C-alpha positions in Angstrom: 0.0 0.0 0.0 2.9 2.3 0.8 4.4 1.6 -2.6 1.1 2.5 -4.3 0.9 5.8 -2.3 4.5 6.6 -3.3 3.8 5.7 -6.9 0.6 7.9 -7.0 2.5 10.8 -5.4 5.3 10.4 -7.9 2.8 10.2 -10.8 1.2 13.4 -9.6 4.6 15.1 -9.4 5.4 13.8 -12.9 2.1 15.1 -14.2 2.8 18.5 -12.7 6.3 18.5 -14.1 5.2 17.5 -17.6 2.4 20.0 -17.4 5.0 22.7 -16.6 7.1 21.6 -19.5 4.1 21.7 -21.9 3.4 25.3 -20.8 6.9 26.4 -21.6 7.1 29.1 -24.3 10.1 29.3 -26.6 10.9 33.0 -27.2 12.9 34.5 -30.1 14.1 37.9 -31.2 14.2 38.9 -34.8 15.6 41.9 -36.6 16.3 43.1 -40.2 17.2 46.0 -42.3 15.6 47.0 -45.6 18.2 46.1 -48.3 16.2 47.0 -51.4 13.5 49.6 -52.2 12.4 53.0 -51.2 12.7 52.2 -47.4 16.4 51.3 -47.8 18.2 51.2 -44.5 15.0 51.2 -42.3 15.2 48.8 -39.3 12.6 46.2 -38.3 12.8 44.4 -34.9 10.6 42.3 -32.7 10.0 39.2 -30.6 7.8 36.2 -30.9 7.0 33.0 -28.9 5.2 29.8 -29.3 4.4 26.7 -27.1 7.4 24.4 -27.1 5.2 21.3 -26.8 3.1 22.3 -29.8 6.3 22.8 -31.8 7.5 19.3 -31.0 4.2 18.0 -32.3 4.4 20.1 -35.5 7.1 17.8 -37.0 10.3 18.7 -38.8 8.6 20.6 -41.6 5.6 22.0 -39.8 4.1 25.2 -38.5 3.0 26.2 -35.0 0.7 29.1 -33.9 2.4 32.0 -32.2 1.4 32.8 -28.6 3.0 36.3 -28.7 4.3 38.6 -31.4 5.5 42.2 -31.2 7.4 44.2 -33.9 8.5 47.7 -34.6 8.9 49.2 -38.0 8.7 52.7 -39.4 8.0 54.2 -36.0 5.0 51.9 -35.4 4.6 48.9 -33.1 2.3 46.0 -33.9 1.1 43.1 -31.7 -0.1 39.6 -32.2 -3.8 40.7 -32.1 -3.1 42.8 -35.3 -1.4 40.0 -37.2 -2.9 38.2 -40.1 -2.2 34.4 -40.1 0.7 34.4 -37.5 2.7 31.2 -37.2 6.3 30.0 -36.8 7.8 27.9 -39.7 10.1 24.9 -39.3 12.1 23.2 -42.1 14.2 20.1 -41.5 13.6 20.4 -37.8 15.0 23.9 -37.7 13.1 27.1 -36.9 13.2 29.5 -39.8 11.2 32.3 -38.3 7.8 34.0 -38.0 5.2 34.4 -40.7 2.6 37.1 -40.3 1.0 40.0 -42.2 0.2 43.5 -41.0 -1.6 46.5 -42.4 -2.7 49.8 -40.8 0.3 51.9 -41.5 0.0 55.7 -41.9 0.2 55.1 -45.7 -3.2 53.8 -46.8 -3.0 50.3 -48.3 0.5 49.7 -47.0 1.3 46.1 -45.8 4.2 44.4 -44.1 4.6 40.6 -44.6 7.0 38.5 -42.5 7.9 35.4 -44.6 9.9 32.3 -43.6 10.2 29.5 -46.2 12.7 27.7 -48.4 15.5 27.9 -45.8 15.4 31.7 -45.0 13.4 34.4 -43.3 12.6 37.8 -44.7 10.1 40.6 -45.0 8.4 42.7 -47.6 6.9 46.2 -47.1 4.6 47.4 -49.8 3.3 51.0 -50.1 2.2 53.1 -53.1 2.9 50.3 -55.5 6.6 49.9 -54.4 8.2 47.1 -52.5 10.9 47.2 -49.9 12.7 43.9 -49.0 14.9 42.6 -46.3 16.2 39.5 -44.6 15.4 38.6 -41.0 17.9 37.4 -38.4 16.3 35.2 -35.7 17.9 34.4 -32.3 16.8 32.6 -29.2 16.1 34.6 -26.0 18.1 32.9 -23.2 15.9 31.5 -20.4 16.5 32.7 -16.9 18.0 29.3 -15.9 20.5 29.7 -18.7 21.6 33.1 -17.5 21.9 31.8 -13.9 24.0 28.8 -15.1 26.2 31.1 -17.1 26.7 33.5 -14.1 27.4 30.6 -11.8 30.1 29.3 -14.2 31.7 32.8 -14.3 31.7 32.9 -10.5 33.5 29.5 -10.3 36.1 30.6 -12.9 36.7 33.8 -11.1 37.0 32.0 -7.7 39.5 29.5 -9.2 41.5 32.3 -10.8 41.7 34.2 -7.5 42.7 31.0 -5.7 45.5 30.3 -8.1 46.8 33.9 -7.8 46.8 33.7 -4.0 48.6 30.3 -4.1 51.4 31.6 -6.4 52.0 34.8 -4.4 52.4 33.1 -1.1 
């Protein structure tokens, strides 16, 4: 009976642990510069996230819905609620980047499209019949645990370095 109680308690802990893992969001930054068109040199930047568990189920060449998205371009900020068809694209098991469309710029009829396919990520801004194009760079946002581990490693290296200096000078 005690074994069954322990097993049940362990199972509940496992369920809580896997539930916590399922709720983990993978967060990424992205940025780009217009490399062609009338908006040449303009910067675009933002951040997006999605459920890690959903991404694992999407398969190596799948898509997963975004749980958050924010981007800044031409002095305007856009959020997930304003995005048209927002998702993250995977190819060969690798994240390419976000896909989403936006309108509502100061220029009537202007649109911004984030596009990730065929092994790359980019964006297109269209206004007044002219297109501006650019590539996106996507990078992972380190989780707090990663930062803590990195800082702990630095502290250990600093401690060892100090210890060696004290040992050599005495």
